[in-house]
PDB file of N, CA, C and O in Angstrom:
ATOM      1  N   MET A   1       4.642 -13.605 -12.554  1.00  0.00           N
ATOM      2  CA  MET A   1       3.870 -12.448 -12.933  1.00  0.00           C
ATOM      3  C   MET A   1       2.839 -12.903 -13.970  1.00  0.00           C
ATOM      4  O   MET A   1       3.145 -13.712 -14.845  1.00  0.00           O
ATOM      5  N   LYS A   2       1.640 -12.387 -13.866  1.00  0.00           N
ATOM      6  CA  LYS A   2       0.537 -12.785 -14.732  1.00  0.00           C
ATOM      7  C   LYS A   2       0.323 -11.758 -15.848  1.00  0.00           C
ATOM      8  O   LYS A   2       0.220 -10.560 -15.584  1.00  0.00           O
ATOM      9  N   SER A   3       0.257 -12.234 -17.094  1.00  0.00           N
ATOM     10  CA  SER A   3       0.027 -11.334 -18.221  1.00  0.00           C
ATOM     11  C   SER A   3      -1.467 -11.063 -18.376  1.00  0.00           C
ATOM     12  O   SER A   3      -2.291 -11.970 -18.261  1.00  0.00           O
ATOM     13  N   THR A   4      -1.805  -9.787 -18.641  1.00  0.00           N
ATOM     14  CA  THR A   4      -3.204  -9.424 -18.864  1.00  0.00           C
ATOM     15  C   THR A   4      -3.543  -9.403 -20.344  1.00  0.00           C
ATOM     16  O   THR A   4      -4.717  -9.427 -20.712  1.00  0.00           O
ATOM     17  N   GLY A   5      -2.526  -9.360 -21.194  1.00  0.00           N
ATOM     18  CA  GLY A   5      -2.760  -9.269 -22.626  1.00  0.00           C
ATOM     19  C   GLY A   5      -3.070  -7.853 -23.084  1.00  0.00           C
ATOM     20  O   GLY A   5      -3.339  -7.627 -24.264  1.00  0.00           O
ATOM     21  N   ILE A   6      -3.034  -6.902 -22.164  1.00  0.00           N
ATOM     22  CA  ILE A   6      -3.329  -5.497 -22.481  1.00  0.00           C
ATOM     23  C   ILE A   6      -2.027  -4.788 -22.813  1.00  0.00           C
ATOM     24  O   ILE A   6      -1.041  -4.913 -22.086  1.00  0.00           O
ATOM     25  N   VAL A   7      -2.023  -4.048 -23.907  1.00  0.00           N
ATOM     26  CA  VAL A   7      -0.842  -3.283 -24.313  1.00  0.00           C
ATOM     27  C   VAL A   7      -1.242  -1.818 -24.417  1.00  0.00           C
ATOM     28  O   VAL A   7      -2.279  -1.490 -24.993  1.00  0.00           O
ATOM     29  N   ARG A   8      -0.424  -0.948 -23.863  1.00  0.00           N
ATOM     30  CA  ARG A   8      -0.660   0.500 -23.942  1.00  0.00           C
ATOM     31  C   ARG A   8       0.614   1.176 -24.430  1.00  0.00           C
ATOM     32  O   ARG A   8       1.719   0.727 -24.125  1.00  0.00           O
ATOM     33  N   ARG A   9       0.459   2.246 -25.180  1.00  0.00           N
ATOM     34  CA  ARG A   9       1.617   3.016 -25.642  1.00  0.00           C
ATOM     35  C   ARG A   9       1.873   4.185 -24.686  1.00  0.00           C
ATOM     36  O   ARG A   9       0.956   4.733 -24.075  1.00  0.00           O
ATOM     37  N   VAL A  10       3.135   4.536 -24.583  1.00  0.00           N
ATOM     38  CA  VAL A  10       3.537   5.696 -23.794  1.00  0.00           C
ATOM     39  C   VAL A  10       3.347   6.922 -24.678  1.00  0.00           C
ATOM     40  O   VAL A  10       3.789   6.932 -25.827  1.00  0.00           O
ATOM     41  N   ASP A  11       2.681   7.973 -24.142  1.00  0.00           N
ATOM     42  CA  ASP A  11       2.486   9.177 -24.967  1.00  0.00           C
ATOM     43  C   ASP A  11       3.721  10.072 -24.915  1.00  0.00           C
ATOM     44  O   ASP A  11       4.710   9.743 -24.260  1.00  0.00           O
ATOM     45  N   GLU A  12       3.656  11.203 -25.612  1.00  0.00           N
ATOM     46  CA  GLU A  12       4.825  12.086 -25.715  1.00  0.00           C
ATOM     47  C   GLU A  12       5.263  12.691 -24.375  1.00  0.00           C
ATOM     48  O   GLU A  12       6.385  13.183 -24.258  1.00  0.00           O
ATOM     49  N   LEU A  13       4.386  12.656 -23.367  1.00  0.00           N
ATOM     50  CA  LEU A  13       4.752  13.156 -22.034  1.00  0.00           C
ATOM     51  C   LEU A  13       5.160  12.032 -21.086  1.00  0.00           C
ATOM     52  O   LEU A  13       5.390  12.264 -19.899  1.00  0.00           O
ATOM     53  N   GLY A  14       5.249  10.804 -21.621  1.00  0.00           N
ATOM     54  CA  GLY A  14       5.677   9.673 -20.800  1.00  0.00           C
ATOM     55  C   GLY A  14       4.548   9.014 -20.021  1.00  0.00           C
ATOM     56  O   GLY A  14       4.809   8.228 -19.111  1.00  0.00           O
ATOM     57  N   ARG A  15       3.303   9.316 -20.358  1.00  0.00           N
ATOM     58  CA  ARG A  15       2.158   8.777 -19.626  1.00  0.00           C
ATOM     59  C   ARG A  15       1.633   7.505 -20.278  1.00  0.00           C
ATOM     60  O   ARG A  15       1.755   7.302 -21.486  1.00  0.00           O
ATOM     61  N   ILE A  16       1.044   6.655 -19.440  1.00  0.00           N
ATOM     62  CA  ILE A  16       0.293   5.507 -19.937  1.00  0.00           C
ATOM     63  C   ILE A  16      -1.047   5.502 -19.210  1.00  0.00           C
ATOM     64  O   ILE A  16      -1.181   6.089 -18.137  1.00  0.00           O
ATOM     65  N   VAL A  17      -2.028   4.840 -19.796  1.00  0.00           N
ATOM     66  CA  VAL A  17      -3.346   4.736 -19.180  1.00  0.00           C
ATOM     67  C   VAL A  17      -3.478   3.337 -18.583  1.00  0.00           C
ATOM     68  O   VAL A  17      -3.242   2.339 -19.264  1.00  0.00           O
ATOM     69  N   ILE A  18      -3.850   3.273 -17.322  1.00  0.00           N
ATOM     70  CA  ILE A  18      -4.122   1.983 -16.687  1.00  0.00           C
ATOM     71  C   ILE A  18      -5.595   1.676 -16.953  1.00  0.00           C
ATOM     72  O   ILE A  18      -6.465   2.453 -16.560  1.00  0.00           O
ATOM     73  N   PRO A  19      -5.882   0.565 -17.608  1.00  0.00           N
ATOM     74  CA  PRO A  19      -7.268   0.249 -17.964  1.00  0.00           C
ATOM     75  C   PRO A  19      -8.195   0.198 -16.751  1.00  0.00           C
ATOM     76  O   PRO A  19      -7.796  -0.230 -15.667  1.00  0.00           O
ATOM     77  N   ILE A  20      -9.428   0.638 -16.949  1.00  0.00           N
ATOM     78  CA  ILE A  20     -10.395   0.710 -15.860  1.00  0.00           C
ATOM     79  C   ILE A  20     -10.636  -0.655 -15.221  1.00  0.00           C
ATOM     80  O   ILE A  20     -10.852  -0.745 -14.013  1.00  0.00           O
ATOM     81  N   GLU A  21     -10.599  -1.721 -16.029  1.00  0.00           N
ATOM     82  CA  GLU A  21     -10.801  -3.065 -15.481  1.00  0.00           C
ATOM     83  C   GLU A  21      -9.747  -3.384 -14.415  1.00  0.00           C
ATOM     84  O   GLU A  21     -10.067  -3.932 -13.360  1.00  0.00           O
ATOM     85  N   LEU A  22      -8.497  -3.038 -14.699  1.00  0.00           N
ATOM     86  CA  LEU A  22      -7.423  -3.272 -13.738  1.00  0.00           C
ATOM     87  C   LEU A  22      -7.565  -2.365 -12.518  1.00  0.00           C
ATOM     88  O   LEU A  22      -7.350  -2.798 -11.386  1.00  0.00           O
ATOM     89  N   ARG A  23      -7.930  -1.103 -12.755  1.00  0.00           N
ATOM     90  CA  ARG A  23      -8.103  -0.175 -11.635  1.00  0.00           C
ATOM     91  C   ARG A  23      -9.193  -0.649 -10.691  1.00  0.00           C
ATOM     92  O   ARG A  23      -9.043  -0.555  -9.473  1.00  0.00           O
ATOM     93  N   LYS A  24     -10.289  -1.159 -11.240  1.00  0.00           N
ATOM     94  CA  LYS A  24     -11.384  -1.657 -10.396  1.00  0.00           C
ATOM     95  C   LYS A  24     -10.934  -2.857  -9.582  1.00  0.00           C
ATOM     96  O   LYS A  24     -11.173  -2.913  -8.376  1.00  0.00           O
ATOM     97  N   VAL A  25     -10.286  -3.816 -10.229  1.00  0.00           N
ATOM     98  CA  VAL A  25      -9.830  -5.030  -9.555  1.00  0.00           C
ATOM     99  C   VAL A  25      -8.830  -4.703  -8.445  1.00  0.00           C
ATOM    100  O   VAL A  25      -8.855  -5.318  -7.379  1.00  0.00           O
ATOM    101  N   LEU A  26      -7.953  -3.735  -8.700  1.00  0.00           N
ATOM    102  CA  LEU A  26      -6.894  -3.399  -7.743  1.00  0.00           C
ATOM    103  C   LEU A  26      -7.274  -2.282  -6.777  1.00  0.00           C
ATOM    104  O   LEU A  26      -6.463  -1.894  -5.935  1.00  0.00           O
ATOM    105  N   GLY A  27      -8.491  -1.761  -6.885  1.00  0.00           N
ATOM    106  CA  GLY A  27      -8.942  -0.713  -5.971  1.00  0.00           C
ATOM    107  C   GLY A  27      -8.217   0.606  -6.150  1.00  0.00           C
ATOM    108  O   GLY A  27      -8.007   1.339  -5.183  1.00  0.00           O
ATOM    109  N   ILE A  28      -7.836   0.910  -7.371  1.00  0.00           N
ATOM    110  CA  ILE A  28      -7.151   2.176  -7.661  1.00  0.00           C
ATOM    111  C   ILE A  28      -8.191   3.163  -8.179  1.00  0.00           C
ATOM    112  O   ILE A  28      -8.836   2.928  -9.201  1.00  0.00           O
ATOM    113  N   ASN A  29      -8.341   4.265  -7.460  1.00  0.00           N
ATOM    114  CA  ASN A  29      -9.325   5.282  -7.816  1.00  0.00           C
ATOM    115  C   ASN A  29      -8.636   6.530  -8.342  1.00  0.00           C
ATOM    116  O   ASN A  29      -7.421   6.684  -8.216  1.00  0.00           O
ATOM    117  N   GLU A  30      -9.441   7.433  -8.942  1.00  0.00           N
ATOM    118  CA  GLU A  30      -8.914   8.709  -9.410  1.00  0.00           C
ATOM    119  C   GLU A  30      -8.225   9.420  -8.254  1.00  0.00           C
ATOM    120  O   GLU A  30      -8.728   9.424  -7.131  1.00  0.00           O
ATOM    121  N   LYS A  31      -7.099  10.008  -8.527  1.00  0.00           N
ATOM    122  CA  LYS A  31      -6.296  10.781  -7.571  1.00  0.00           C
ATOM    123  C   LYS A  31      -5.510   9.917  -6.586  1.00  0.00           C
ATOM    124  O   LYS A  31      -4.772  10.465  -5.768  1.00  0.00           O
ATOM    125  N   ASP A  32      -5.640   8.574  -6.632  1.00  0.00           N
ATOM    126  CA  ASP A  32      -4.832   7.718  -5.760  1.00  0.00           C
ATOM    127  C   ASP A  32      -3.368   7.845  -6.158  1.00  0.00           C
ATOM    128  O   ASP A  32      -3.046   8.006  -7.335  1.00  0.00           O
ATOM    129  N   ALA A  33      -2.492   7.773  -5.176  1.00  0.00           N
ATOM    130  CA  ALA A  33      -1.057   7.801  -5.444  1.00  0.00           C
ATOM    131  C   ALA A  33      -0.573   6.373  -5.694  1.00  0.00           C
ATOM    132  O   ALA A  33      -1.016   5.426  -5.045  1.00  0.00           O
ATOM    133  N   LEU A  34       0.342   6.247  -6.647  1.00  0.00           N
ATOM    134  CA  LEU A  34       0.958   4.958  -6.935  1.00  0.00           C
ATOM    135  C   LEU A  34       2.450   5.063  -6.662  1.00  0.00           C
ATOM    136  O   LEU A  34       3.093   6.047  -7.029  1.00  0.00           O
ATOM    137  N   GLU A  35       2.985   4.051  -6.023  1.00  0.00           N
ATOM    138  CA  GLU A  35       4.413   3.993  -5.752  1.00  0.00           C
ATOM    139  C   GLU A  35       5.063   3.250  -6.921  1.00  0.00           C
ATOM    140  O   GLU A  35       4.507   2.271  -7.418  1.00  0.00           O
ATOM    141  N   ILE A  36       6.233   3.710  -7.359  1.00  0.00           N
ATOM    142  CA  ILE A  36       6.902   3.127  -8.518  1.00  0.00           C
ATOM    143  C   ILE A  36       8.186   2.433  -8.064  1.00  0.00           C
ATOM    144  O   ILE A  36       9.023   3.024  -7.381  1.00  0.00           O
ATOM    145  N   PHE A  37       8.320   1.160  -8.462  1.00  0.00           N
ATOM    146  CA  PHE A  37       9.504   0.367  -8.155  1.00  0.00           C
ATOM    147  C   PHE A  37      10.105  -0.135  -9.463  1.00  0.00           C
ATOM    148  O   PHE A  37       9.420  -0.185 -10.485  1.00  0.00           O
ATOM    149  N   THR A  38      11.367  -0.503  -9.437  1.00  0.00           N
ATOM    150  CA  THR A  38      11.970  -1.198 -10.569  1.00  0.00           C
ATOM    151  C   THR A  38      12.489  -2.536 -10.075  1.00  0.00           C
ATOM    152  O   THR A  38      12.961  -2.659  -8.945  1.00  0.00           O
ATOM    153  N   ASP A  39      12.393  -3.538 -10.941  1.00  0.00           N
ATOM    154  CA  ASP A  39      12.881  -4.881 -10.649  1.00  0.00           C
ATOM    155  C   ASP A  39      13.574  -5.354 -11.913  1.00  0.00           C
ATOM    156  O   ASP A  39      12.936  -5.849 -12.842  1.00  0.00           O
ATOM    157  N   ASN A  40      14.894  -5.193 -11.935  1.00  0.00           N
ATOM    158  CA  ASN A  40      15.677  -5.449 -13.141  1.00  0.00           C
ATOM    159  C   ASN A  40      15.121  -4.599 -14.284  1.00  0.00           C
ATOM    160  O   ASN A  40      15.249  -3.375 -14.244  1.00  0.00           O
ATOM    161  N   GLU A  41      14.518  -5.202 -15.284  1.00  0.00           N
ATOM    162  CA  GLU A  41      14.000  -4.436 -16.419  1.00  0.00           C
ATOM    163  C   GLU A  41      12.503  -4.199 -16.322  1.00  0.00           C
ATOM    164  O   GLU A  41      11.878  -3.820 -17.313  1.00  0.00           O
ATOM    165  N   ARG A  42      11.924  -4.409 -15.176  1.00  0.00           N
ATOM    166  CA  ARG A  42      10.479  -4.231 -14.995  1.00  0.00           C
ATOM    167  C   ARG A  42      10.185  -2.966 -14.211  1.00  0.00           C
ATOM    168  O   ARG A  42      10.962  -2.550 -13.352  1.00  0.00           O
ATOM    169  N   ILE A  43       9.049  -2.366 -14.524  1.00  0.00           N
ATOM    170  CA  ILE A  43       8.519  -1.251 -13.742  1.00  0.00           C
ATOM    171  C   ILE A  43       7.301  -1.795 -13.014  1.00  0.00           C
ATOM    172  O   ILE A  43       6.397  -2.358 -13.631  1.00  0.00           O
ATOM    173  N   VAL A  44       7.282  -1.623 -11.694  1.00  0.00           N
ATOM    174  CA  VAL A  44       6.188  -2.139 -10.877  1.00  0.00           C
ATOM    175  C   VAL A  44       5.464  -0.963 -10.230  1.00  0.00           C
ATOM    176  O   VAL A  44       6.092  -0.108  -9.605  1.00  0.00           O
ATOM    177  N   LEU A  45       4.139  -0.921 -10.380  1.00  0.00           N
ATOM    178  CA  LEU A  45       3.318   0.110  -9.752  1.00  0.00           C
ATOM    179  C   LEU A  45       2.549  -0.522  -8.601  1.00  0.00           C
ATOM    180  O   LEU A  45       2.014  -1.623  -8.732  1.00  0.00           O
ATOM    181  N   LYS A  46       2.496   0.181  -7.470  1.00  0.00           N
ATOM    182  CA  LYS A  46       1.767  -0.310  -6.307  1.00  0.00           C
ATOM    183  C   LYS A  46       0.999   0.853  -5.700  1.00  0.00           C
ATOM    184  O   LYS A  46       1.525   1.960  -5.592  1.00  0.00           O
ATOM    185  N   LYS A  47      -0.240   0.605  -5.305  1.00  0.00           N
ATOM    186  CA  LYS A  47      -1.021   1.645  -4.656  1.00  0.00           C
ATOM    187  C   LYS A  47      -0.275   2.088  -3.399  1.00  0.00           C
ATOM    188  O   LYS A  47       0.103   1.261  -2.570  1.00  0.00           O
ATOM    189  N   TYR A  48      -0.069   3.386  -3.267  1.00  0.00           N
ATOM    190  CA  TYR A  48       0.699   3.943  -2.158  1.00  0.00           C
ATOM    191  C   TYR A  48      -0.173   4.060  -0.928  1.00  0.00           C
ATOM    192  O   TYR A  48      -1.226   4.698  -0.957  1.00  0.00           O
ATOM    193  N   GLU A  49       0.268   3.444   0.152  1.00  0.00           N
ATOM    194  CA  GLU A  49      -0.460   3.491   1.415  1.00  0.00           C
ATOM    195  C   GLU A  49       0.495   3.932   2.516  1.00  0.00           C
ATOM    196  O   GLU A  49       1.107   3.093   3.178  1.00  0.00           O
ATOM    197  N   PRO A  50       0.627   5.241   2.719  1.00  0.00           N
ATOM    198  CA  PRO A  50       1.620   5.741   3.663  1.00  0.00           C
ATOM    199  C   PRO A  50       1.190   5.717   5.123  1.00  0.00           C
ATOM    200  O   PRO A  50       2.014   5.952   6.007  1.00  0.00           O
ATOM    201  N   ALA A  51      -0.070   5.441   5.393  1.00  0.00           N
ATOM    202  CA  ALA A  51      -0.578   5.564   6.755  1.00  0.00           C
ATOM    203  C   ALA A  51      -1.128   4.234   7.262  1.00  0.00           C
ATOM    204  O   ALA A  51      -1.301   3.280   6.503  1.00  0.00           O
ATOM    205  N   ASP A  52      -1.396   4.198   8.557  1.00  0.00           N
ATOM    206  CA  ASP A  52      -2.012   3.038   9.201  1.00  0.00           C
ATOM    207  C   ASP A  52      -3.289   2.663   8.456  1.00  0.00           C
ATOM    208  O   ASP A  52      -4.142   3.516   8.211  1.00  0.00           O
ATOM    209  N   ILE A  53      -3.420   1.394   8.098  1.00  0.00           N
ATOM    210  CA  ILE A  53      -4.574   0.959   7.305  1.00  0.00           C
ATOM    211  C   ILE A  53      -5.882   1.019   8.084  1.00  0.00           C
ATOM    212  O   ILE A  53      -6.957   0.991   7.484  1.00  0.00           O
ATOM    213  N   PHE A  54      -5.808   1.100   9.417  1.00  0.00           N
ATOM    214  CA  PHE A  54      -7.022   1.132  10.230  1.00  0.00           C
ATOM    215  C   PHE A  54      -7.444   2.546  10.614  1.00  0.00           C
ATOM    216  O   PHE A  54      -8.626   2.885  10.553  1.00  0.00           O
ATOM    217  N   THR A  55      -6.473   3.371  11.010  1.00  0.00           N
ATOM    218  CA  THR A  55      -6.817   4.686  11.554  1.00  0.00           C
ATOM    219  C   THR A  55      -6.375   5.866  10.689  1.00  0.00           C
ATOM    220  O   THR A  55      -6.851   6.986  10.877  1.00  0.00           O
ATOM    221  N   GLY A  56      -5.473   5.622   9.751  1.00  0.00           N
ATOM    222  CA  GLY A  56      -4.930   6.720   8.961  1.00  0.00           C
ATOM    223  C   GLY A  56      -3.778   7.427   9.655  1.00  0.00           C
ATOM    224  O   GLY A  56      -3.199   8.366   9.109  1.00  0.00           O
ATOM    225  N   GLU A  57      -3.446   6.973  10.860  1.00  0.00           N
ATOM    226  CA  GLU A  57      -2.342   7.558  11.632  1.00  0.00           C
ATOM    227  C   GLU A  57      -1.041   7.398  10.843  1.00  0.00           C
ATOM    228  O   GLU A  57      -0.833   6.386  10.174  1.00  0.00           O
ATOM    229  N   MET A  58      -0.169   8.406  10.928  1.00  0.00           N
ATOM    230  CA  MET A  58       1.061   8.373  10.144  1.00  0.00           C
ATOM    231  C   MET A  58       2.321   8.270  10.995  1.00  0.00           C
ATOM    232  O   MET A  58       3.430   8.300  10.460  1.00  0.00           O
ATOM    233  N   ASP A  59       2.166   8.148  12.313  1.00  0.00           N
ATOM    234  CA  ASP A  59       3.322   8.068  13.202  1.00  0.00           C
ATOM    235  C   ASP A  59       3.501   6.658  13.746  1.00  0.00           C
ATOM    236  O   ASP A  59       2.535   5.904  13.869  1.00  0.00           O
ATOM    237  N   ASN A  60       4.738   6.309  14.071  1.00  0.00           N
ATOM    238  CA  ASN A  60       5.076   5.019  14.678  1.00  0.00           C
ATOM    239  C   ASN A  60       4.512   3.844  13.890  1.00  0.00           C
ATOM    240  O   ASN A  60       3.805   3.001  14.443  1.00  0.00           O
ATOM    241  N   LEU A  61       4.824   3.791  12.600  1.00  0.00           N
ATOM    242  CA  LEU A  61       4.298   2.741  11.731  1.00  0.00           C
ATOM    243  C   LEU A  61       5.245   1.545  11.645  1.00  0.00           C
ATOM    244  O   LEU A  61       6.467   1.695  11.663  1.00  0.00           O
ATOM    245  N   ILE A  62       4.661   0.380  11.552  1.00  0.00           N
ATOM    246  CA  ILE A  62       5.382  -0.866  11.343  1.00  0.00           C
ATOM    247  C   ILE A  62       4.800  -1.482  10.084  1.00  0.00           C
ATOM    248  O   ILE A  62       3.582  -1.504   9.910  1.00  0.00           O
ATOM    249  N   GLU A  63       5.658  -1.984   9.202  1.00  0.00           N
ATOM    250  CA  GLU A  63       5.144  -2.641   8.005  1.00  0.00           C
ATOM    251  C   GLU A  63       4.992  -4.124   8.297  1.00  0.00           C
ATOM    252  O   GLU A  63       5.928  -4.778   8.756  1.00  0.00           O
ATOM    253  N   TYR A  64       3.805  -4.647   8.028  1.00  0.00           N
ATOM    254  CA  TYR A  64       3.511  -6.062   8.233  1.00  0.00           C
ATOM    255  C   TYR A  64       2.792  -6.595   7.005  1.00  0.00           C
ATOM    256  O   TYR A  64       1.695  -6.148   6.673  1.00  0.00           O
ATOM    257  N   LYS A  65       3.417  -7.551   6.336  1.00  0.00           N
ATOM    258  CA  LYS A  65       2.868  -8.164   5.123  1.00  0.00           C
ATOM    259  C   LYS A  65       2.463  -7.119   4.082  1.00  0.00           C
ATOM    260  O   LYS A  65       1.411  -7.219   3.450  1.00  0.00           O
ATOM    261  N   GLY A  66       3.337  -6.103   3.923  1.00  0.00           N
ATOM    262  CA  GLY A  66       3.114  -5.091   2.899  1.00  0.00           C
ATOM    263  C   GLY A  66       2.142  -3.989   3.285  1.00  0.00           C
ATOM    264  O   GLY A  66       1.850  -3.114   2.469  1.00  0.00           O
ATOM    265  N   LYS A  67       1.632  -4.012   4.516  1.00  0.00           N
ATOM    266  CA  LYS A  67       0.686  -2.995   4.978  1.00  0.00           C
ATOM    267  C   LYS A  67       1.295  -2.255   6.162  1.00  0.00           C
ATOM    268  O   LYS A  67       2.073  -2.823   6.928  1.00  0.00           O
ATOM    269  N   LYS A  68       0.932  -0.984   6.302  1.00  0.00           N
ATOM    270  CA  LYS A  68       1.428  -0.177   7.415  1.00  0.00           C
ATOM    271  C   LYS A  68       0.411  -0.215   8.563  1.00  0.00           C
ATOM    272  O   LYS A  68      -0.787  -0.028   8.355  1.00  0.00           O
ATOM    273  N   VAL A  69       0.915  -0.460   9.774  1.00  0.00           N
ATOM    274  CA  VAL A  69       0.075  -0.514  10.970  1.00  0.00           C
ATOM    275  C   VAL A  69       0.782   0.290  12.058  1.00  0.00           C
ATOM    276  O   VAL A  69       1.991   0.152  12.244  1.00  0.00           O
ATOM    277  N   SER A  70       0.039   1.124  12.773  1.00  0.00           N
ATOM    278  CA  SER A  70       0.654   1.934  13.822  1.00  0.00           C
ATOM    279  C   SER A  70       0.770   1.128  15.113  1.00  0.00           C
ATOM    280  O   SER A  70       0.024   0.177  15.344  1.00  0.00           O
ATOM    281  N   VAL A  71       1.719   1.532  15.939  1.00  0.00           N
ATOM    282  CA  VAL A  71       1.898   0.903  17.247  1.00  0.00           C
ATOM    283  C   VAL A  71       0.614   1.059  18.064  1.00  0.00           C
ATOM    284  O   VAL A  71       0.255   0.159  18.823  1.00  0.00           O
ATOM    285  N   THR A  72      -0.076   2.182  17.918  1.00  0.00           N
ATOM    286  CA  THR A  72      -1.347   2.409  18.624  1.00  0.00           C
ATOM    287  C   THR A  72      -2.377   1.355  18.227  1.00  0.00           C
ATOM    288  O   THR A  72      -3.044   0.791  19.094  1.00  0.00           O
ATOM    289  N   SER A  73      -2.514   1.083  16.938  1.00  0.00           N
ATOM    290  CA  SER A  73      -3.468   0.068  16.484  1.00  0.00           C
ATOM    291  C   SER A  73      -3.091  -1.315  17.001  1.00  0.00           C
ATOM    292  O   SER A  73      -3.953  -2.077  17.439  1.00  0.00           O
ATOM    293  N   ILE A  74      -1.800  -1.634  16.949  1.00  0.00           N
ATOM    294  CA  ILE A  74      -1.341  -2.935  17.424  1.00  0.00           C
ATOM    295  C   ILE A  74      -1.660  -3.089  18.907  1.00  0.00           C
ATOM    296  O   ILE A  74      -2.128  -4.143  19.338  1.00  0.00           O
ATOM    297  N   THR A  75      -1.411  -2.050  19.680  1.00  0.00           N
ATOM    298  CA  THR A  75      -1.681  -2.089  21.115  1.00  0.00           C
ATOM    299  C   THR A  75      -3.166  -2.276  21.383  1.00  0.00           C
ATOM    300  O   THR A  75      -3.546  -3.087  22.227  1.00  0.00           O
ATOM    301  N   LYS A  76      -4.014  -1.533  20.671  1.00  0.00           N
ATOM    302  CA  LYS A  76      -5.461  -1.653  20.864  1.00  0.00           C
ATOM    303  C   LYS A  76      -5.964  -3.037  20.479  1.00  0.00           C
ATOM    304  O   LYS A  76      -6.808  -3.608  21.169  1.00  0.00           O
ATOM    305  N   MET A  77      -5.441  -3.583  19.367  1.00  0.00           N
ATOM    306  CA  MET A  77      -5.858  -4.926  18.951  1.00  0.00           C
ATOM    307  C   MET A  77      -5.407  -5.977  19.966  1.00  0.00           C
ATOM    308  O   MET A  77      -6.139  -6.924  20.250  1.00  0.00           O
ATOM    309  N   ALA A  78      -4.202  -5.807  20.509  1.00  0.00           N
ATOM    310  CA  ALA A  78      -3.711  -6.741  21.520  1.00  0.00           C
ATOM    311  C   ALA A  78      -4.607  -6.700  22.757  1.00  0.00           C
ATOM    312  O   ALA A  78      -4.930  -7.742  23.327  1.00  0.00           O
ATOM    313  N   GLU A  79      -5.009  -5.495  23.173  1.00  0.00           N
ATOM    314  CA  GLU A  79      -5.906  -5.359  24.331  1.00  0.00           C
ATOM    315  C   GLU A  79      -7.246  -6.028  24.057  1.00  0.00           C
ATOM    316  O   GLU A  79      -7.811  -6.676  24.938  1.00  0.00           O
ATOM    317  N   MET A  80      -7.766  -5.868  22.816  1.00  0.00           N
ATOM    318  CA  MET A  80      -9.033  -6.505  22.451  1.00  0.00           C
ATOM    319  C   MET A  80      -8.918  -8.032  22.503  1.00  0.00           C
ATOM    320  O   MET A  80      -9.888  -8.731  22.796  1.00  0.00           O
ATOM    321  N   ALA A  81      -7.713  -8.535  22.212  1.00  0.00           N
ATOM    322  CA  ALA A  81      -7.484  -9.976  22.217  1.00  0.00           C
ATOM    323  C   ALA A  81      -7.129 -10.482  23.610  1.00  0.00           C
ATOM    324  O   ALA A  81      -6.900 -11.677  23.793  1.00  0.00           O
ATOM    325  N   GLY A  82      -7.081  -9.580  24.597  1.00  0.00           N
ATOM    326  CA  GLY A  82      -6.810  -9.987  25.973  1.00  0.00           C
ATOM    327  C   GLY A  82      -5.357  -9.941  26.383  1.00  0.00           C
ATOM    328  O   GLY A  82      -4.991 -10.520  27.406  1.00  0.00           O
ATOM    329  N   TYR A  83      -4.509  -9.260  25.605  1.00  0.00           N
ATOM    330  CA  TYR A  83      -3.111  -9.133  25.935  1.00  0.00           C
ATOM    331  C   TYR A  83      -2.812  -7.705  26.384  1.00  0.00           C
ATOM    332  O   TYR A  83      -3.468  -6.753  25.960  1.00  0.00           O
ATOM    333  N   SER A  84      -1.827  -7.578  27.237  1.00  0.00           N
ATOM    334  CA  SER A  84      -1.419  -6.262  27.687  1.00  0.00           C
ATOM    335  C   SER A  84       0.007  -6.023  27.217  1.00  0.00           C
ATOM    336  O   SER A  84       0.915  -6.782  27.555  1.00  0.00           O
ATOM    337  N   LEU A  85       0.198  -4.977  26.444  1.00  0.00           N
ATOM    338  CA  LEU A  85       1.526  -4.630  25.952  1.00  0.00           C
ATOM    339  C   LEU A  85       2.021  -3.409  26.715  1.00  0.00           C
ATOM    340  O   LEU A  85       1.691  -2.274  26.374  1.00  0.00           O
ATOM    341  N   VAL A  86       2.801  -3.653  27.732  1.00  0.00           N
ATOM    342  CA  VAL A  86       3.315  -2.572  28.558  1.00  0.00           C
ATOM    343  C   VAL A  86       4.828  -2.552  28.379  1.00  0.00           C
ATOM    344  O   VAL A  86       5.503  -3.561  28.585  1.00  0.00           O
ATOM    345  N   LYS A  87       5.359  -1.376  27.989  1.00  0.00           N
ATOM    346  CA  LYS A  87       6.800  -1.231  27.838  1.00  0.00           C
ATOM    347  C   LYS A  87       7.430  -1.126  29.214  1.00  0.00           C
ATOM    348  O   LYS A  87       6.946  -0.397  30.080  1.00  0.00           O
ATOM    349  N   ASN A  88       8.511  -1.859  29.403  1.00  0.00           N
ATOM    350  CA  ASN A  88       9.282  -1.746  30.640  1.00  0.00           C
ATOM    351  C   ASN A  88      10.324  -0.667  30.447  1.00  0.00           C
ATOM    352  O   ASN A  88      11.326  -0.866  29.760  1.00  0.00           O
ATOM    353  N   GLU A  89      10.078   0.481  31.062  1.00  0.00           N
ATOM    354  CA  GLU A  89      11.031   1.584  30.935  1.00  0.00           C
ATOM    355  C   GLU A  89      11.895   1.630  32.180  1.00  0.00           C
ATOM    356  O   GLU A  89      11.384   1.659  33.300  1.00  0.00           O
ATOM    357  N   GLN A  90      13.207   1.636  31.984  1.00  0.00           N
ATOM    358  CA  GLN A  90      14.120   1.638  33.121  1.00  0.00           C
ATOM    359  C   GLN A  90      15.023   2.826  33.067  1.00  0.00           C
ATOM    360  O   GLN A  90      15.867   3.001  33.946  1.00  0.00           O
TER     361      GLN A  90
END
């Protein structure tokens, strides 16, 4: 984990401010949702991405390398690459 040297205090409502420099670098904008994780004694914040990164579709998602991709997107990309993904239904 890389230290930024930035220290913030928690206010009386439990809030902290994420510095604008970090928000810009990480692509976090006003009103973006952040997912909260714990790792032993650490609190980890991650930009929440609940939908397909290409289409915004929220159904039939597969997580690949930390990103959500829909089966529809995967199928379309496979077709663009010259592959046919046909389910064998019996």
